[in-house]
N, CA, C and O of each residue as an XYZ file, in Angstrom:
264
protein
N      19.178    -33.346    -16.710
C      17.976    -33.718    -15.977
C      17.466    -32.508    -15.195
O      18.211    -31.887    -14.438
N      16.243    -32.197    -15.380
C      15.600    -31.070    -14.708
C      15.341    -31.424    -13.250
O      15.006    -32.567    -12.937
N      15.495    -30.446    -12.356
C      15.288    -30.724    -10.930
C      13.831    -31.023    -10.600
O      13.532    -31.522     -9.515
N      12.913    -30.720    -11.535
C      11.500    -30.972    -11.300
C      11.026    -32.298    -11.883
O       9.854    -32.645    -11.738
N      11.918    -33.053    -12.544
C      11.521    -34.336    -13.126
C      10.970    -35.279    -12.065
O       9.946    -35.927    -12.283
N      11.632    -35.360    -10.931
C      11.199    -36.250     -9.860
C       9.848    -35.814     -9.297
O       8.989    -36.650     -9.014
N       9.665    -34.518     -9.138
C       8.402    -33.995     -8.632
C       7.279    -34.299     -9.617
O       6.179    -34.683     -9.220
N       7.567    -34.126    -10.896
C       6.564    -34.412    -11.924
C       6.152    -35.880    -11.884
O       4.970    -36.200    -12.003
N       7.125    -36.767    -11.718
C       6.812    -38.203    -11.623
C       5.967    -38.504    -10.385
O       5.035    -39.305    -10.448
N       6.291    -37.866     -9.269
C       5.523    -38.078     -8.045
C       4.085    -37.595     -8.215
O       3.151    -38.244     -7.744
N       3.909    -36.466     -8.882
C       2.563    -35.940     -9.118
C       1.782    -36.876    -10.023
O       0.602    -37.133     -9.783
N       2.429    -37.386    -11.062
C       1.761    -38.332    -11.963
C       1.314    -39.577    -11.203
O       0.191    -40.048    -11.382
N       2.190    -40.106    -10.359
C       1.854    -41.307     -9.595
C       0.694    -41.034     -8.633
O      -0.166    -41.894     -8.440
N       0.668    -39.842     -8.031
C      -0.417    -39.494     -7.109
C      -1.752    -39.393     -7.849
O      -2.782    -39.837     -7.343
N      -1.726    -38.802     -9.052
C      -2.957    -38.687     -9.842
C      -3.437    -40.066    -10.273
O      -4.635    -40.348    -10.246
N      -2.504    -40.922    -10.669
C      -2.866    -42.288    -11.076
C      -3.471    -43.042     -9.895
O      -4.484    -43.723    -10.049
N      -2.863    -42.926     -8.729
C      -3.377    -43.597     -7.529
C      -4.792    -43.127     -7.219
O      -5.666    -43.939     -6.916
N      -5.018    -41.815     -7.296
C      -6.336    -41.259     -7.004
C      -7.352    -41.699     -8.054
O      -8.514    -41.938     -7.726
N      -6.928    -41.808     -9.313
C      -7.828    -42.219    -10.395
C      -8.230    -43.693    -10.276
O      -9.336    -44.071    -10.663
N      -7.339    -44.513     -9.748
C      -7.608    -45.948     -9.641
C      -8.323    -46.329     -8.350
O      -8.971    -47.373     -8.275
N      -8.199    -45.470     -7.329
C      -8.734    -45.828     -6.024
C      -7.669    -46.608     -5.260
O      -6.781    -47.215     -5.859
N      -7.768    -46.585     -3.939
C      -6.756    -47.261     -3.128
C      -7.291    -47.560     -1.734
O      -8.277    -46.976     -1.284
N      -6.613    -48.481     -1.067
C      -6.934    -48.820      0.320
C      -5.944    -48.108      1.235
O      -4.794    -47.871      0.866
N      -6.412    -47.772      2.434
C      -5.533    -47.176      3.425
C      -5.999    -47.588      4.814
O      -7.120    -48.066      4.992
N      -5.124    -47.397      5.793
C      -5.458    -47.729      7.171
C      -5.669    -46.454      7.972
O      -4.917    -45.487      7.845
N      -6.702    -46.474      8.793
C      -6.977    -45.367      9.695
C      -6.754    -45.877     11.113
O      -7.314    -46.902     11.502
N      -5.941    -45.167     11.883
C      -5.623    -45.592     13.247
C      -6.306    -44.674     14.247
O      -6.310    -43.452     14.097
N      -6.886    -45.290     15.274
C      -7.563    -44.543     16.326
C      -7.047    -45.049     17.672
O      -7.104    -46.243     17.967
N      -6.547    -44.124     18.473
C      -6.053    -44.486     19.804
C      -7.235    -44.425     20.758
O      -7.909    -43.402     20.879
N      -7.471    -45.548     21.434
C      -8.584    -45.649     22.374
C      -8.028    -45.500     23.786
O      -7.166    -46.268     24.214
N      -8.536    -44.498     24.500
C      -8.053    -44.225     25.852
C      -8.666    -45.211     26.843
O      -9.791    -45.680     26.669
N      -7.896    -45.510     27.884
C      -8.446    -46.353     28.947
C      -9.324    -45.489     29.852
O      -9.512    -44.303     29.579
N      -9.861    -46.070     30.925
C     -10.804    -45.317     31.767
C     -10.134    -44.189     32.547
O     -10.829    -43.344     33.110
N      -8.809    -44.155     32.593
C      -8.083    -43.065     33.254
C      -7.695    -41.964     32.265
O      -7.066    -40.978     32.646
N      -8.069    -42.134     31.007
C      -7.770    -41.125     29.991
C      -6.412    -41.272     29.336
O      -6.023    -40.437     28.520
N      -5.685    -42.325     29.685
C      -4.369    -42.542     29.072
C      -4.529    -43.361     27.800
O      -5.466    -44.148     27.672
N      -3.606    -43.170     26.861
C      -3.671    -43.953     25.619
C      -3.653    -45.447     25.916
O      -2.855    -45.931     26.718
N      -4.530    -46.146     25.266
C      -4.613    -47.592     25.481
C      -4.377    -48.331     24.178
O      -3.282    -48.288     23.617
N      -5.390    -48.997     23.709
C      -5.282    -49.774     22.481
C      -5.353    -48.874     21.256
O      -5.884    -47.765     21.300
N      -4.801    -49.391     20.161
C      -4.891    -48.701     18.879
C      -5.806    -49.529     17.987
O      -5.542    -50.702     17.723
N      -6.881    -48.906     17.531
C      -7.829    -49.573     16.650
C      -7.459    -49.212     15.212
O      -7.415    -48.036     14.853
N      -7.194    -50.231     14.394
C      -6.823    -50.016     12.998
C      -7.988    -50.459     12.120
O      -8.456    -51.594     12.209
N      -8.443    -49.547     11.275
C      -9.547    -49.829     10.374
C      -9.067    -49.660      8.944
O      -8.499    -48.628      8.588
N      -9.297    -50.683      8.124
C      -8.949    -50.572      6.703
C     -10.104    -49.891      5.984
O     -11.268    -50.250      6.162
N      -9.757    -48.903      5.167
C     -10.767    -48.162      4.419
C     -10.392    -48.160      2.938
O      -9.259    -48.466      2.566
N     -11.363    -47.812      2.110
C     -11.149    -47.782      0.672
C     -11.559    -46.417      0.131
O     -12.674    -45.952      0.369
N     -10.648    -45.784     -0.598
C     -10.937    -44.527     -1.279
C     -11.286    -44.885     -2.721
O     -10.427    -45.375     -3.453
N     -12.533    -44.650     -3.145
C     -12.936    -45.031     -4.507
C     -12.250    -44.170     -5.559
O     -11.723    -43.104     -5.241
N     -12.252    -44.624     -6.812
C     -11.648    -43.835     -7.892
C     -12.278    -42.440     -7.964
O     -13.472    -42.264     -7.725
N     -11.446    -41.464     -8.297
C     -11.878    -40.074     -8.352
C     -12.066    -39.646     -9.812
O     -11.128    -39.704    -10.608
N     -13.270    -39.221    -10.152
C     -13.603    -38.863    -11.528
C     -12.765    -37.688    -12.029
O     -12.366    -37.677    -13.194
N     -12.494    -36.716    -11.189
C     -11.686    -35.558    -11.610
C     -10.271    -35.996    -11.989
O      -9.703    -35.482    -12.953
N      -9.703    -36.932    -11.246
C      -8.366    -37.426    -11.567
C      -8.373    -38.191    -12.887
O      -7.438    -38.079    -13.680
N      -9.432    -38.970    -13.122
C      -9.559    -39.706    -14.373
C      -9.649    -38.723    -15.543
O      -9.005    -38.921    -16.573
N     -10.447    -37.665    -15.383
C     -10.585    -36.650    -16.433
C      -9.257    -35.940    -16.687
O      -8.921    -35.646    -17.835
N      -8.506    -35.666    -15.633
C      -7.209    -35.007    -15.776
C      -6.255    -35.863    -16.587
O      -5.583    -35.368    -17.492
N      -6.196    -37.149    -16.264
C      -5.321    -38.061    -17.007
C      -5.739    -38.122    -18.467
O      -4.896    -38.052    -19.361
N      -7.029    -38.252    -18.710
C      -7.522    -38.322    -20.088
C      -7.176    -37.054    -20.860
O      -6.746    -37.128    -22.011
N      -7.359    -35.894    -20.237
C      -7.047    -34.629    -20.895
C      -5.565    -34.544    -21.262
O      -5.222    -34.101    -22.358
N      -4.696    -34.961    -20.359
C      -3.263    -34.924    -20.640
C      -2.867    -35.929    -21.725
O      -2.011    -35.640    -22.560
N      -3.483    -37.091    -21.708
C      -3.182    -38.090    -22.746
C      -3.669    -37.588    -24.108
O      -2.955    -37.713    -25.104
N      -4.870    -37.026    -24.158
C      -5.430    -36.531    -25.417
C      -4.603    -35.396    -26.028
O      -4.524    -35.269    -27.249
N      -3.992    -34.580    -25.178
C      -3.196    -33.463    -25.690
C      -1.728    -33.827    -25.891
O      -0.934    -32.989    -26.317
N      -1.364    -35.077    -25.585
C       0.002    -35.542    -25.783
C       0.990    -35.037    -24.754
O       2.195    -35.052    -25.003
N       0.514    -34.591    -23.608
C       1.410    -34.074    -22.572
C       1.685    -35.084    -21.461
O       2.346    -34.737    -20.482
N       1.213    -36.291    -21.576
C       1.406    -37.273    -20.509
C       2.644    -38.077    -20.757
O       2.977    -38.958    -19.964
């Protein structure tokens, strides 16, 4: 087993995630009137599918390297 097999799998999964789009949470700490950290505002956001990632996957599949 090559030491880079795991890294290669992680890269593939990251490209697939980017190609499909995904949801994530953005956290914002809201300070109180004294400037100290107060509430944490959590906003759900969506990252749309990335065309470059889709093209990369297609290119690798077409050349038989995926």
